[in-house]
N, C-alpha and C positions, 0 to 999 in steps of 0.2 A: 633031808632037812632043808637044803638050799632050795629045791623045787617047791616044797610046801610053803616055805617062807615067801617065795616069789608069788605064789598063788594068793596067799593071804594079803600081801601088799597090793597086788593088782585088784583084788576084790574090794579092799578098803578104799583104794583110789576111785574105783567106779562108784562106790557108795557116796563118797564125799562129793564127787562131781554131780551125782544125781541130786543130792541134797542141795548143793549150791544152785543147780539149775531150777529145781522146784522153788527155792527161796527167791531166786531172781525173777521167775515168772510171777510169783505172788506179789513181789515188790513192784514189778512193772504194772500188774493189774491194779495194784493199789494206787499207783501214780497216774494211771491212765485217766484222762479227763473226757467225760461224755459231753459231746457238743452237738449242736444242730447247724446245718448248713443251708445255704440257698445258692441258686445258680445265678451267675452273672448273665444278664440278658439285656436286650435292647428294648427301650420303652420311650414313650412320649412324656417328657418332664415339663412341669410348669413351676416357676419360682414365684412366690407370692409374699407380699408384705401385708400383714393384718393389723388393723387398727380399729378402735371404736370411737364413736362420736355421736353426732345428732344431725338431723335433717334441718336445713335452713332454706330460706328463700333466696333466690338470686338478687332480688330487689325488694326492699321494704322501706317505708317512710314512717318515721316516728313524728306524729303530729304534736306540735307544741303551740302555746299561745304566744302571740306577738304583743299583746297588751294584757294587762292584769284586769281581772274583774270576775263577777259572778256569772256562772253559766245559767242562762235563762231558758235555753232551748237546746235539747239534745235530739238530733234528727236521725240517728242511726243506732243500731244495736250490735253487740259483738256477734260475729259470724255472718254479718250482712255483707253482701257484695255491693260496692259503690263504684260509680263511674267518675271520671275526671271532671271537676267543676261542680260536683254535687255538694249541697250544703250538709255539713257534718254537725255543726253546733253553732250557737250564737252566744256571745258574751254580752252582758248588759251594756247597751249603747248609750244610756242616759248620760254618764259623765262626759263621754266624748262628744255627744251631741251638744251638751251645754258649752263645752269648750269651743266648738265650732261657732255656735251662736254668739258667744262672747267676743270671739275674734272678728266675726263679721260686723258686730256693732262697733268694735274698736276701729275697724277700717273705715266705717262710715263717719265716725267722729274725726278720724285723722284726715279724711278727705275734706270735711267741712272746715277743719282748722287750716288746711292747705289753701282753701278758697279765701279765708280771711287773711292769711299771710300774703297771698298774691295781691289782694286788694290793697293792703297796706304798702306792699312793694310798689304798686303802680302809683300810689299817692306820693310815696317817698321819692320816686324817680322824677315825677313832675316837679315837686318842690325843689329837688336838687338842681334840675335844669334851669328853673326860674331863678334861683339864687345865683347860679353861675352866670347867667346873662346879666343880672343886676350888678354883679361884681365887676364884670367886664366894662360896664358903663360907668362904674364908680359910684353907683347908688348905694350899694351895701358893702359891708366889710368882708375881708377875706375870711375872717373867723366864722362868720355866719354861713358863707358858702361851703367851707370845709365841714362845718357841723352837719349841714343838710346832706352833703355827699356821704359822710360817715353813716348817717341814719339810713340812707339808701342801701349802703353795703351791708348793714346789719339785717335789713329786711331780705336781701338776697340770700344771706346765710340762713335765715329762718325758713325761707322757702325751700332751700336745698335739704335742710334738716327734716322738714315736714314730708318731703317726697321720700327720703330714706326711711322715715318712720313708717310710711305707708308700705314701702317695699318689704320692710321687716315683718310687718303684720301680715301681709299677704303670703309671705313664705311660711310663717307660723301657721296661718290658716290652711295652707296647702298640706302641711304636715299633719295637722289635726284632721283634715278631711281624709287623708290617707289612713290615719289610725282608725277613722270611722269605718273604713272598708274592712279593717281587720277584725271587727267584731263578728263578722260572718266568716267562719273558717270553712274553706272548701277543700275537697279532695284534690290532691296534686296528680293522681294517677288512678287508673282502674285497678281494683284489687279487693281483697277480703279484709274486713276489720277483724284482725286476729287477736287484738287485745284492746280492751276499753278500760281506762283508769279513772274516768270522771263520770259524775252524775249531775243531773240538774240540781241547782242550788249550791253546788260546791264552787269554790274559788279557784281560778286558774292564775298562776303566777309566771311572770317572765323571769328567765334565768339571769343571774349575775355572775361575776367572776368567781365568787366563792359559793354561790348557791345555784345549782342547776335548776332550770325551769321545769315546770310540770309537763311530763309526757302524757298528753290527753288520751291518745290512742295510737295504735300501730296498724298501718295498712300494708298488706303483703301481696305481692304478685305471685300467685301459686302456679302460674303456667310454666315457670322454670324453677327447678329446685336444685339444691346442692347438698352434698354430704360433707360436713366439717368434721374431720377426724384428727386425732392426735397420734402422731407417729413417733416412735422412740428414736433417739439420736443414732442408734446403731443401724437402724433400717432406713432412715430418711435419705441417706447418701445414695441409696439404690433407686430412689424414686425420681422420675423425670416428668416434666410437663408433657402431656400427650399420651402417657401410659394409660392403658385401659384398666378398668376396675369393675369389680362385682360387688354390689352393695346389698346387704341383707338387712331389712328393716324388722325390728322386733314385732311390730304389729302384723307383719306378713311373713311368718317364719318359713313358709314353704315356697317363697318367691324370691328370685334373684333379679335385681335391677342393675342395668348396665350404666356405666358412666366413663368419663375421661378426666384425668387429673388436669385441673385448670390452673391452680395456684399452689405454690409451696412456700411456706413461711421462711423468712431468712433469719428471724430471731426466735429464740425459744419462748414457749409459753410460760407465763408466771406460775410458779408452783402453788398448789392449793394449800391453804392454811391447815396446819395440823397434820401434814403428811410425813412428819418425821425429819430427822437430821439428814438422812440419806435420801435425797429426792431424785427421781428420775427426770431426765431432760427430754421434753417432748416438743415437737414442732407441728404446727397446724398445716394440714394438707386439705385443700378444697377440691372436691370431685364434683364436676358438673354432670348431673344425671341426664342421660339420653332417653330413658324410659319414664313414662308417666306413672306416678304412684297414686292409686285410687284413694280418694278421701284423705289426701295428705294433710298433715298438720305440722307447722314448724315446731321443732323441739322433739320430734320422734327419735327414739334411740335407734342406732344402727351400728353395724359392723361392716367394714369394707376390706376387701382383698384387692390390693393393687398388684397387677401382673407385671413383674419386673423382667421376665425372660421366659422363653419357650425353647425346647429342644425336641426335635422329631427323631425318633429311633436312636436315642442316645444310649450308650453303654452305661448301665446303671447298677448300683449296689444298694442294699438296704442301709439306712442311716446307722442302725445299731452295729453294723459290721465294721465301721470305720473306727480306728483307735489310733493312739499315738505311742510310739516307742522310741527310746534313745538307742541308737546303734552302738554296740559294744566296740571298745577300742582294741584293735588287733595287737596281740602280743603283750597286753597289759594284764597284770594280776587282777582277778575279779574283786578282791577285797579293796585293793587300791582304787579301782574304778568306782566302786560303791561309795567309798569315803569321799572321793573327789566330787561325785554327783551330789552327795549329801551336803557338802560345804559350799557348792556353787549357788548363786542366786537364781531366782525363778526366771529372769529374763534370759540369762545364758542357757538355762536348761531348756527353755522353750525354743531357743534358736537352734539347738541340736536335735530336737525332737522331729521325728518324721511321721507323717500321716500314712497309714497303711492298713492292710487287712491281713488276716491269717488264712492261709489255705492249707490243705492237708496233702502232704507228700510223704509217701512210704510210712503212713501211720503216724506221722509227726506233724505238729503245727509249725508252719513256716511263715515267717513274717514277710510280707511283700509290700514294698513302698509304692504308693499310688499317688497320682496327681489328680485332684478333683476339680470339677468346674461348677456348674449350676447346681443349686440346692433345691430339690423339689419338696413336696410335702412329706414324703416318706423315704426318698432315695436321693443319693448323690450321683451326679454325672461323673464318670471316670474318663479322664483324658489320656492317661497312660498307666501302665503297670499291670493291667489285666486283659484277658481275652474273653470273648463271648463264650459261654458254656462252662467256664471254670466255676468251681464251688468255693464259696467263702464262708467262714464261720460267723454265725450271727448271734448265737446265744449258747448257754445262759450268760447273763450279763456278768455275774460274779466270776465265772470261769474266764470269760473274755477279758475281764479287767486285770486278772493276775496271770493270764496265760503268757508263757515265754516261748521264744523261738526254740524249737527242738523238743518241746514237751510232747509226750505220747497222748494221742487223742483217738477217740472212736466216735463215729457218727451214730446218733440215736436212731435205731432202725425204725421205730414207730413213727417218728416224724417223717422219715424218708418215704415210708409207705403211704402215709397220709398225703404227702405232697404228690406222689405219683397218682393217687386215686382222685385228687382234686382237679 
């Protein structure tokens, strides 16, 4: 009976162990996460800052009127090329010509009056000298001599006033003659008439403090063009004057035009109306194009990629492989750690988080802290923490998001085979 009992107990133990082993295997299979991996390799990386905007001219002149009046002649059309000094339009010169003629007549009248005053002055001087001589001989009284002297001094003052009046009229005439030259508006530079806002018969107005003047037309120099793009505040700190850029114009989707960052705005652009309460802060970056754009027009939409860094044969990992984890506290109870993490604020939590990747070691996911550098289009540069040839987990995203250090994983065979064949 004792031997039989031992045999039964031993058999029962084997059965229990087998059942537990089978259950454990099934449980492990159930908990095993299927993942995909990629190899850490050396690649050439390029960091870019992308922004959208429009094409503008390096130099343009907005032509406005210097005097108000009706446009009686329009000598150019929109899209026409003009040269410096060429007549653009003429404003009705009649009022200004009348003013000039009136001032010229006034000057002639003032000069005639001056001649009369000078004649009276000569007569008054002679009379004053004669009365002074008679007074010295006692023939006339002192009062008469003083009266004639005062009359002479009055005529001297009248002569000076007449001369000043002529000088004033001549200055006014000079200004009117200058205004007369403004009726013919000439081109200040060579360029293309890119905008025409006036027609013959319409009135042009001179701007005032509260009322801007009429912009008659815009002349643009299309030999040198710029791309004016709006860069987000998070990216503008990486942009420097002199950085090279690649510009894609919507009108030429298959062509890349090269340029250089010429200017970076120091103040943010004014937000657009109706953009909502939470408005993005953008800064204007001007890229001087070094390539010519065929049939270019100011205002063409464009997208620019400013190259902020390059790395040759840098150790790189896919962007999706990088994740963040909070390292566990040694010797602390897991529930206590979780409660502490839940109660801490986001700033403290971020300060404890480490960037890293998951590698596979002995069939388990192992978190590896890495230090990253330059950010390329699809990959991060790895400065430390990984070696070339190591495999990192890259997907699926849901599994990678919840994956923990020590979780059982297996590599999806199909993906590995596809990678080998590619």
